[in-house]
C-alpha positions, 0 to 999 in steps of 0.5 A, spaced: 112 337 682 108 343 680 112 349 676 110 355 679 114 359 674 119 365 676 119 367 682 123 373 680 125 377 673 131 381 671 130 386 665 136 386 661 138 391 656 142 389 650 144 396 648 148 393 641 146 395 634 147 387 633 142 384 637 145 378 636 152 379 636 157 378 642 153 382 647 147 378 645 150 371 645 152 373 653 145 375 654 143 368 652 148 364 656 145 369 662 138 368 661 139 360 661 144 361 668 138 365 671 133 360 669 136 355 672 135 359 679 128 360 677 129 368 674 127 370 668 131 374 664 127 379 660 132 381 654 130 388 651 134 388 644 134 396 644 136 396 637 129 393 635 125 399 638 124 406 636 128 410 641 128 417 638 134 421 640 133 427 645 131 433 641 133 441 642 127 442 646 132 444 652 127 444 657 128 437 661 131 440 667 125 445 668 119 441 665 115 437 671 112 432 666 115 426 663 118 426 656 112 427 651 116 424 645 111 419 642 116 413 641 117 406 645 121 409 651 115 410 656 113 402 655 121 400 655 121 404 662 115 400 665 118 394 663 125 396 668 120 399 673 116 392 673 122 388 673 126 386 680 133 387 677 136 390 672 142 389 667 145 393 662 149 390 657 153 394 651 158 394 647 164 399 646 164 403 640 168 408 638 172 408 645 165 409 648 158 407 649 154 405 644 149 409 641 143 405 642 144 405 649 147 412 649 140 414 646 136 410 651 139 412 658 138 419 656 131 419 654 129 414 659 134 418 664 131 425 663 125 424 661 122 419 666 126 416 671 128 422 674 121 425 677 121 419 682 126 415 681 122 408 680 128 404 679 131 405 686 132 399 691 133 394 684 138 390 684 142 392 678 149 390 674 153 391 668 156 387 662 161 391 657 163 387 651 167 389 646 175 387 643 180 390 648 179 397 649 176 402 653 171 397 657 172 401 663 170 408 660 163 405 659 162 400 665 164 407 669 159 410 665 153 405 666 155 404 673 154 412 674 147 411 671 145 405 676 147 409 681 144 415 680 137 411 679 139 409 687 140 401 685 143 396 689 150 393 685 153 386 688 160 386 688 162 380 685 169 380 683 172 382 677 168 387 673 164 383 667 168 385 661 167 380 656 172 381 650 171 379 643 175 373 640 175 369 633 170 364 636 164 365 641 166 363 648 174 364 648 174 370 653 173 364 658 175 369 664 170 375 662 165 370 661 166 367 668 166 374 671 159 375 667 156 368 670 159 371 677 156 378 677 149 374 675 149 369 681 151 375 685 145 379 683 140 373 684 143 372 691 141 379 693 135 378 690 134 372 694 135 376 701 131 382 698 125 378 695 124 372 699 120 371 706 124 372 712 129 376 710 133 371 706 136 368 712 138 362 710 141 364 703 145 370 707 149 364 710 149 360 704 152 367 701 157 367 707 160 360 705 162 362 698 168 363 695 170 370 697 177 370 692 175 371 684 182 368 682 180 361 686 177 358 679 184 360 675 188 357 680 191 350 678 191 344 683 198 345 685 196 353 687 
């Protein structure tokens, strides 16, 4: 059998200051899952790149040209544009979005993406990691960013909130939500990207369990 390589790619932003922390572990799990479906997860550890915070210039809303700061943001934006889907993954820090991801979405959004919204109609998802506080605030901010850029978010059951535990992988419910999100992103990408409108995949989607609690129920119900 000839290996034709991945049929699609997802750019996954790791917005943690610790690329090998919980967020990184979750993304490695999702990368392996995506590979099983023939999709490449392009993990981008933002902490390893030069991302200059927004400065005092103050002309972002009137300037007709992209941000002129010389750093890695234009190249990172290009990776998002070339991907078929985008996954935002970030931890909760100080009851809010981690600074690395905050810097990137500010610079990328106002400085590069607002001119022609090149991420429009890409499939997108959000994973939030952390202890057990304020996941919903970070999730809401990132979802707002996704919708601002006119991307498509598939419903996948519970939001993908993964709580930190003493041992990796203890939050089975959170990890199941993250895996469910990845499955739904890939299924929607099949419909949007594959020939004939993905009609066969649509039928398969409609046959999937629609209750995210189904896997949590005991055999006795």
